[in-house]
N, C-alpha and C positions, 0 to 999 in steps of 0.2 A: 666235213660232217654237216656244218651249218648250211653250206651251199646245196648239198643234196636235199636237205629238209625244205629249203626255200623253193627249189625247183619242183619238188614233189607237191608242195602246197599250191604252187601256181598251176600245175597241170590238173590237179584235182578241182581247182576253181573253174578252169576252162571246161572240164568235163561236166561239172555240176550245172553250169549255165547252159551248156549245149543240150543235156538230157532233160532239163526242166521245161523245154519247149512242149513236152507232152503233158505238162501239168494241167489241171482242170481250168477251163476258161470260165469267166464270169457269165452267168446266164444272159441271153440276149434280151434286149429291151422289148417291152410289149407294144411299142409303136405309139403310145399315147403322147400327145403333145405336151411338152415341158416336163416329161418324166425324166428319170435318171438316164443319161445317155451311155450306151455301152460301146466299147471300142475294140478294135483289133490291136493288140499290143505286142504280139510275137510276129517275127518275119525272118525269112531266110534269103540270102543274096548270093549270087554267083557273078564273077567278073573276070575279065581278061584284059591284058594290055601290054605295055612295054616296060621292061626293066632296064635301067641304065645307071652307071656310076655318076653321071653328071647331075648336079643338084643346083638349086638357087643359091647355095651357101658356099660354093667352092672358092671364090676369090681368084686371085691371080695365079697362085701356085696350086696346080692340080696334080694328084698322084700320077694320072695318066692323061696324055694330051688328047687322045681321041676316045670318045665313048661310043660303044656299039649298043644298039637296041636289040634286046632279045624278048621273046614272048614269055610273059608271066601269067599266072592264073591263081585264083583264090576264091574265097567265099567267106560267109559269116552267118552267124545266128544272132539275132538282135532282140532285146527286150526294151520296149519303149516305156519309160517310167513316168515322164511328164511330156506334154506336147513338145517341149523344146529339148528334152534330154533323154538319150537312150544309151544302153550299155550293150556292147556286142563282143562276142567271141569270134575271132577271125583267124584264117590261115592263109598262107601264101607260099608258092613254090615257083621255081624257074631258074634262070641263069642271068648273072650280071657279068658284063665283059667290057674290057678296055684295052687300048693299044698305046704303045710308046710311053714307058714309065719315066717319071721325073728322075733326072740324073744330077742336076746341080743348077748353078746360076752363072750366067755369062758376065762379061765385064760391065755391061749396062744394067746389071741387076735383074735381067729377065731370066725366066726358067729355061733350062735346056732338057731335052728328052732323049732317051735311048731308042734308036730305031730298032725295028725287028724285035720288039719286046711287048709283053702284054700279059693279061691274066683272064681267066674265066672261072667265076665262082658258081658252084652249083648249090642252090638252096634246097637241101634235102626235104626239110619241113620247117615250118615256123608257126607259132601260135601266139596270139596277142589278145589282151583284154583292153578295150578302148572305150572311152566315153565320147559320144557323138552329140554335139550341141547344134541344134537347128537355129540359125540366125534369124530366120523369118519364115512365115508361112504366107506366101503372096497369093491371095485370092479374096475378093470381097463379094462375088456374085455366086459362088458355088461352095458348098461345105467341104468339098474335096480339094485340097490345095494343089495348085498346078506347078509352082516353082518353089523349091525348098533348098536354099543354100545352107551349107553346114561346115563346121570345123570339127576336128577330132584329135585326140591324143590319148596315149595309154602306155602300156608296158608289154613287152613280148619276149619270147625265148625261141631260139632257132638252132638248127643244125646245118652247117655249111662246110664245104670243102673247096679250096682254091687251087687252080693249076696255073703256075706262073712260069714264064719262059723268057729268056734273053738269048736270041739266036737259036742255036740248037740245044742249049742247056735248059733242062726242064726241072721245075721244083713243084712236085705234086704233094699238096698237103692232105693229110687224112681229115675226115670230117671232125669238126669240133663244135662245141655248143657255146653260144654267147647270148647275153641279154641284148635287147635292142629297144629303142623307143620309137614307136610309129606315130607320126603326126601327119595331118593332111587337111586339105580343103576340097570342097566339091559341091555339087548340087544334084537334087533329084527332081524328076519330072513326074507328076502324078498322072498316070495314064487312066487309071480307074480306081475304085475303092480298094482294090486288093493288089494293085500292080504299079510299081514305080520303075523308071529308068534311072540308073545311078552312074554319075560321071565324077571321077575324082583324081586328085593329084596328091600322092603320098611321098613324104621324105622320111626314110628310116635311118635313125642314128644308131649304129652298132657300137656296143661297148667293147671294142677290140680294134687294134691297128692292123690285124692280120687277116681281116675279112677278104681283102683283095690279094693276099699272098705276099704283099710287100709291107714289111714292118716299118711303117712311117712314123712320123713324130706325133701325129694326131689320130684319133679314132676315125674309122671309116663310116661312110654313109652312102646310100643309094636311093634312087627314085623309082616309083612305080606309078605310071599314068594309066588309068584304066577306065573301062566302061562296062556296065553290067545291068542286071535286072534283079529286082527285089520282089518277092512274093510275100503277102501277109496272110497269116493263119486266122481262121475264124469265120463266122457266118457271113454270107454274101451281103446281108443288109447292114452290117456294121462298117463304119468308116475307120480308117487307120487313125490312131491317136496322133501320130506325127504329122499327118496331112490335114487333120480336121481344122476347119476355119470356123471358130465359134461366132465370129462377127457375121459371116454369111448365113450361118444357121439361124442366128437370132433374127436377122432381117427377113428370112423366109418364114419363120414362125410368126413374126409380127404381122406379115402380110396375110397369112392364113387367118389369124385371129381377127384382123381388121375386116376381112371379107365376110367372116362368119357373123361378126357383130352387125355389119351392114345388112346382111340377110335377115337376122333376127329383128332388127329395128324396122325393116320394111314390113315383115310379117306382123309385128306388133301394131304398126300404124294401120295396116289393113283391117286387123281385128278390131281396133278401136273405132275405126270408121263404121264398120258393120254394127258394133254395139251402139254407137250414137244413132244410127238410122233406126235400129230396132227399138231403142228407148223412145225416140220421137214418135214412132208408130204406136208403141204400147201406151204411152201417156196421153195420146190424143183422145178427144171425145167426139167422134164423128157424128153421132146422133144427138149431141147436146143434151143428154139426159142427166148430166152431173156425175156419171160413172166413166172412168177411163176405159179405153178399149180393152186393156189387159184384164180388167175385172168385170167387164160387161159380158154377161152370159146371154143377153138378148140384144144383139146389135140392131141398129137401124129401127129403133122404136120411133113412132110418130112424135112430132114436136108437141110439147105440152103434156106428154104422158107421165104420170107419177110412177116412179119405179122404186124397187127396193135396192138393197146394197149390191145385188148382183146385176142390176140394170134391167131387170124384168118388171113388167107392169104389175102393180099391186092388184089383187083380186077385188078388194074393196078400198079404193083410194079414199083417204081421209080428206075432208074438205079443208082447204087452206084458209085459215082465219087470220086476217091481218089486224093486229091490235094497234091502236093508235096511242095506247098508254105507254108511259116511260118504263123501260126495262130496269128492274131493280134486282141486282144479284146479291143475295144474302150470304152471310158467313156459312150457313148450313149448305147453301148451294156450292160454295167454294170447297167445302169439306168433302162433298160427294165427288167433285172433280179431282181433288188432291188424292183421295183414296184410289181412284181409278188410275191416276198417273203412277202411284207407288206400286200398284199390283200389275201394271201393264208389262207383259213379257212377250217376246217373239222368239221363234226358232233361230238358232245361231246363223247369222248371215242371211236370213230370209225375212220376208214380210208376213209370214204366217203367225197369227196371234195364238198364244197358248191358251188352253182351255181354262186354266186357273184365273185368267183375266176377265172371263165372261161376266162373273157376278157383279163386279164393280162397274163394268161397262154397261151392263143392263140398267143400273141405277142412273148412269149419265143419260142413257137413251130415254128413260122414263121422265127425267128432269127436263129434257129438251121438249118432249111431247107435252108435258103438263104446263110448263111456263112459256113455251114457244120461244125459247132462247135461240140465239144464233151461236155458232161455235166455230172457232178457228183452231185447226189442228196443225201444229208445226213440228215436223220431224227433224231431228238433229243426230249427228254421228260424231265420233272422234276422228283423228287424222289417220288412223290405220287404213292402209289401202289407198287407191288413187282417189282423187277428188271427184272424178267423174262417176266412179262406182258409188261413192258415199252419197252424192247428190241423188242418184237414182234410188238407192236403198232408202234414204230418208223420205223421199216422195212416196215410194211404194208403201212404206209402213204407215204414213199418214193416211193414204188412200184406203189401206186395209181397215184402219180404225173407222174411217168414214163409212165404208161399205157395211161394217158390222152394225154401227149405230142406225144406219138407214134400214137394215134388215130387221131391226127391233122397233121400227115405226117412226124414227126420226125423219124430219123433212130434209131430203138431200140438198135442196136449194139453199138451206140455211147453214150448211156445213161447208167450210172451206178447208181443203187439204193442201198443204205446201211443204216442200222439202228444202231445207237449207244446207244439208250435208255437214261439213266440218266448219262452216264459216262463222257460227255464233256459239263458241264454247262458253261454258259457265265455270269451268275449272281448268287446271293445267292438263295438258296432254302428255306430260313427262312421267306421270305416275299412273299405275293401274286404277287407283281410286278415282283420280281425276278423269281418266278416260271413261270410266263407268258412269260418272255423272254427266258427261257430255253425250252419251248415247241415251236419248230420251225423245218422247213425244209430248209437247206442251199443249194443254187444253186452255183456251181462252174463251170464257163466256161473255156475251154482250147482247 
């Protein structure tokens, strides 16, 4: 009763593993670099080879002196669980044959054999569930493994019948069922992402002494040396899990990323060079009228021409009066400048002055005209962004203030506009409040 239940459970397990090959596959990868890799984990194999009673474990005393090789054939369905571990349901059929059965021992202790005797066992069917352990995945330059040595072991159940003869006497057994333990070694050659060549040597230990028809003292065993082919199920773009070389894949991905970074760096350097050339061109003053080319709406004005903030000649130029008296800056004058600094605002990331700043800037322009002061404008930024960009922005904002003051009648030659970028902070750049203080234009009267 218990034996029947055990056999039934084993066959159900084999059937379940075989039929689950039709189960749903994991969706294929989208091809993005460093995304989750998808693999082929199901495969089917077919093989053929030689069946013989001779094994590596026979020793001096063999049940039969001469082993004959007969054709065997089989196949398997395999599920790869880990890169190094797979479970497969396999079958095997064929004939095992030997001649000259062991009859005794001579005076020297050597075995003697009976001439004109032998056996032929027909394996009607056999099924086994085995675990296959991949010892290595040998390949460092290609993600698809080339050489994969493996070992395997498991448990199986078979139906076999032996024909034994001594001379003309025949002893034909009916088919009987026995457990057996399949073990083996072998290697696979990865031909492509979905195809392997499979070469193996199996030793099967039968839980019976009557497999060869001769009821000996020990259980019987037989060998199956085979070669075959293995096909993997799944999308053509997916590698087999058992063949996949993560080291090779990582090397290829790193190479691709390195090349992409080099291309991006080269492009960034070219863009930076163009920006530097454009900045030098924009901030130059080709006609020496005190207005940078970028802000100069009337380029190439004659030397000595009094211009407004846009670089265009004033309709009624004011006479330039040089006072020899000592310049005195009062507290009231500083208050006018301080108010202008507090109210000075620009468009985000630009040098355009917002309209709300005009009122206090107008007072500064009137102060410059009335008292003939000189004014130094120093633009500053925080450390957000590149230093080159911040230097340019601070210079452009100082030039914008100068252009506006000149447009209101101030003498362009008495106004100096300089940009220091992030180089002269007055507060920490680690906080938003500190960075806000560092983004400023300083007015210095003298």
